[in-house]
C-alpha positions in Angstrom: 80.9 88.1 90.3 83.9 87.8 88.0 87.2 88.9 89.7 89.1 91.8 88.4 92.7 90.7 88.5 96.0 92.6 88.6 99.6 91.2 88.5 102.3 92.8 90.6 106.0 92.4 90.8 108.8 93.7 93.0 111.0 96.3 91.2 113.9 93.9 91.2 112.1 92.1 88.3 113.6 94.6 85.9 110.4 94.9 83.8 110.9 98.7 83.7 114.3 98.2 82.1 113.1 95.6 79.6 111.6 96.0 76.1 108.7 98.4 75.9 106.2 95.7 75.1 106.4 94.4 78.6 106.1 97.9 80.1 102.8 98.2 78.4 101.2 95.2 80.1 100.1 97.2 83.2 102.0 95.2 85.8 102.1 97.0 89.2 105.3 97.4 91.2 106.3 97.2 94.8 109.5 99.2 95.0 112.6 98.1 96.9 114.8 100.9 98.3 118.4 101.5 97.5 120.5 103.8 99.8 123.8 105.4 98.8 125.4 108.8 99.7 123.0 108.8 102.6 119.9 109.1 100.4 117.1 106.6 99.8 115.9 105.9 96.2 112.9 103.9 95.1 114.2 101.4 92.5 112.7 101.9 89.0 111.0 105.2 90.0 114.0 107.5 90.7 117.0 105.3 90.1 118.4 104.6 86.7 120.4 101.3 86.7 122.9 102.4 84.1 123.7 105.5 86.0 123.9 103.6 89.3 126.4 101.0 87.9 128.5 103.9 86.5 128.4 105.5 90.0 129.5 102.2 91.6 132.7 102.2 89.5 133.6 105.7 90.8 133.2 105.1 94.5 136.7 105.9 95.9 136.4 103.5 98.9 133.4 101.2 98.3 134.2 99.1 101.4 133.4 102.2 103.6 130.7 103.6 101.3 128.8 100.5 100.3 125.4 101.0 98.7 122.8 98.9 100.3 119.2 97.9 99.8 116.1 97.8 102.1 112.7 96.2 101.8 109.8 98.3 100.7 108.5 100.4 103.6 105.1 99.9 105.1 103.7 103.2 103.7 104.7 102.5 100.1 103.3 98.9 100.2 100.0 100.1 101.7 99.8 102.9 99.2 100.2 100.4 96.3 97.5 98.1 97.8 95.2 101.1 98.4 95.6 102.1 94.8 94.8 98.6 93.6 91.6 98.4 95.6 90.6 101.9 94.6 90.9 101.0 90.9 88.4 98.2 91.5 90.7 95.1 91.5 89.6 92.3 93.6 92.4 89.8 93.1 96.2 90.3 93.0 99.0 87.9 91.9 102.1 89.2 93.5 105.5 87.9 92.2 108.5 88.8 94.5 112.2 88.3 94.4 113.4 85.1 96.2 112.5 85.3 99.9 116.1 84.0 100.6 117.3 87.5 99.5 115.6 89.4 102.3 112.2 90.0 103.9 110.4 91.7 101.0 108.1 88.7 100.4 107.1 88.7 104.1 106.6 92.5 104.2 104.2 92.5 101.3 102.4 89.4 102.5 101.9 90.9 106.0 100.4 94.2 104.6 98.3 92.2 102.1 96.5 90.4 104.9 95.1 93.8 106.0 93.0 93.7 102.8 91.2 90.5 103.6 87.6 90.7 102.3 88.6 93.5 99.8 91.4 91.9 97.9 92.5 88.3 97.3 96.3 88.3 97.4 98.2 85.4 95.9 101.9 85.6 96.9 104.4 84.0 94.5 108.0 83.6 95.6 109.9 83.6 92.3 113.0 81.9 93.9 115.1 84.1 91.7 115.5 87.8 90.9 116.3 90.2 88.0 114.5 89.5 84.7 113.8 85.8 85.6 111.5 87.2 88.3 110.0 89.7 85.8 109.3 86.9 83.3 107.1 85.2 85.8 105.0 88.3 86.3 104.9 88.8 82.5 103.7 85.2 82.1 101.0 85.7 84.7 99.8 88.9 83.1 99.6 87.3 79.6 97.6 84.4 81.0 95.3 86.8 82.8 94.8 88.6 79.5 93.8 85.3 77.9 91.2 84.7 80.6 93.0 81.7 82.2 91.7 81.0 85.7 93.9 82.0 88.7 94.4 78.4 89.9 95.9 77.4 86.6 98.0 80.5 86.4 99.6 79.7 89.8 100.3 76.1 88.6 101.9 77.4 85.4 104.1 79.7 87.5 105.2 76.9 89.7 106.2 74.9 86.6 108.1 77.9 85.2 109.9 78.4 88.6 111.1 74.9 88.6 112.6 75.3 85.1 114.1 78.8 85.2 117.8 79.5 85.4 120.3 82.2 86.0 123.9 81.3 85.3 126.6 83.9 85.5 130.0 85.1 86.9 131.3 88.1 88.8 134.4 89.5 87.3 135.6 91.0 90.5 135.1 89.8 94.1 135.2 93.1 95.8 131.5 93.7 96.5 130.9 90.0 97.3 133.6 90.3 99.9 132.4 93.7 101.3 128.9 92.2 101.7 130.2 89.2 103.5 129.4 86.7 100.8 133.1 85.7 100.7 135.0 85.8 103.9 138.5 85.4 105.4 141.1 83.3 103.8 138.8 82.2 100.9 138.3 85.9 100.0 141.9 86.8 100.3 143.1 83.8 98.1 140.3 84.5 95.7 141.5 88.0 95.0 145.1 86.9 95.0 144.9 84.2 92.4 142.0 85.7 90.4 139.2 83.2 91.3 136.0 83.9 89.4 132.9 82.3 91.1 130.4 80.7 88.7 126.9 81.2 90.2 123.3 80.2 89.8 120.1 80.3 91.7 119.3 77.0 93.3 115.7 75.8 93.0 115.4 76.7 96.6 116.0 80.3 95.6 119.5 80.8 96.9 122.2 82.5 94.8 125.2 80.2 95.2 128.4 79.3 93.5 128.3 75.9 91.8 131.9 76.1 90.5 134.9 78.4 90.5 137.5 79.1 87.9 140.9 80.9 87.8 140.5 83.8 85.5 137.5 85.3 83.7 138.2 83.3 80.5 137.7 80.0 82.3 134.8 81.3 84.3 133.0 82.3 81.1 133.7 78.8 79.6 132.2 77.1 82.7 129.1 79.3 82.3 128.7 78.4 78.7 129.1 74.7 79.4 126.4 74.9 82.0 124.1 76.8 79.7 124.5 74.1 77.0 123.8 71.4 79.6 120.6 73.1 80.7 119.3 73.7 77.2 120.3 70.3 76.0 118.6 69.5 72.6 115.5 71.7 73.4 114.2 73.6 70.5 114.9 77.4 70.7 111.1 78.0 70.3 110.6 76.3 73.7 112.8 78.6 75.7 114.0 82.2 76.1 117.6 83.1 76.7 119.0 86.5 77.3 122.0 88.3 78.8 121.6 89.8 82.3 124.3 92.3 83.2 125.2 95.0 85.6 128.0 97.4 84.5 128.6 98.5 80.9 130.8 96.0 79.0 130.3 93.2 81.5 128.8 90.8 78.9 131.6 91.4 76.4 133.8 88.5 77.5 130.9 86.1 76.7 130.1 87.1 73.2 132.8 85.4 71.2 132.9 82.1 73.3 129.1 81.8 73.1 129.2 82.3 69.4 131.8 79.6 69.1 129.7 77.3 71.3 126.6 77.9 69.1 124.6 79.6 71.8 122.3 82.2 70.2 120.3 84.7 72.3 116.6 84.8 71.3 115.6 87.6 73.7 116.9 91.1 74.1 119.6 91.8 76.8 118.2 93.1 80.1 120.2 95.2 82.6 120.1 93.9 86.1 118.5 95.5 89.1 120.4 98.1 91.1 119.5 96.1 94.2 121.5 93.3 92.6 124.3 95.7 92.0 124.4 96.6 95.7 125.6 93.0 96.4 127.6 92.2 93.3 128.9 95.6 92.2 129.0 96.5 88.5 130.8 93.2 87.6 128.0 90.6 87.3 127.0 89.1 83.9 125.4 85.9 82.7 122.4 84.2 81.2 118.8 84.2 82.1 116.9 81.1 80.8 113.1 80.8 80.9 111.6 77.6 79.7 108.3 77.5 77.8 106.2 74.5 78.8 105.5 72.2 75.8 102.2 70.4 75.3 103.9 67.1 76.1 105.2 68.4 79.4 102.6 67.9 82.3 101.7 70.9 84.3 101.8 69.0 87.6 
C-alpha cells in the first residue's frame, strides 16, 4: 500500500510569515510557546512577530521582564499527531529547529514513538532555525509532491543541511547578555566599546560568533565578506539568499554595503521567529542562504 505522506515543521521555521506560495503547501506545524507578561502564546497561531518585536522595544526593564520560550507541550504535540493520523496520513517527515537550541526535537520524537504501527515518523534536525529550517520543510514538501521516495528525500535534506547558512549580527548585546549568552567582563566590555558579534550556525547546529567587530558598520562589513566567501562564484540560480530580521529597520544598515559589494537578494525577506527574538531581542539581522544541489554535485 502506498504511504500517504505529510511534512511537518516547528513553528520557528517562519513558513507562516513567508510568501503565500509556501503557506499553501499544506505543511503541518508543531508550535513552540512564547511567554511574556505572564501569558503563554503559541507561535504562529496567536503571536504576530511584527507586533512582538515592537513590544520588545517598549519593555521598560527587559532584564527583569524577559520574554522566554518553551518547548511544545505534550497535549499540543499529541493533538497534532492525532490530527495527522485521523486525516489518513501514514508517514510524517518532521523538520525541527536545531536540537542544540532546546529539547523540542526530543519532545516531538518521544510523542511520535507512541504512534508506532500507525504512523512512520522521520525526525529531521535542521541544525538551524528561522527560514533556513522552513526551507528544508518546503524542499521536503515539494519533493513529496513530485512523488520522490522518502529515502531520497531524507538524503536530499541532509545535503541541504550541510550547505545551508545563516550569517548575521546583533546590533545590541542586551538580550544576549540577559539570556546568559554573553557574561561577565566580556559582556561589560562589549557594551562599553560597542562590540557587534558576527554570528552563524555551525554545521553542528550551534549559533555561535565566528568574529566580532567594533561598531555596526564593521560588523555588517564582516557579514558581507563572509556571504561573498560562501557564495563564491556559484551561479545565483543555484542558491537562494534572503534577509532574515527581527525588529523593524534592522536590515537597513546592510542595504547599501551589500549593493556596493554586488550581493543581490533573489528571495523575499522573511521576518524571524518570535522564539528567536526571545534570545536576541529585536536587534538581529542577517542573511539566510540555501544552496540548490546541481546535477554535478553528488547526493552522498
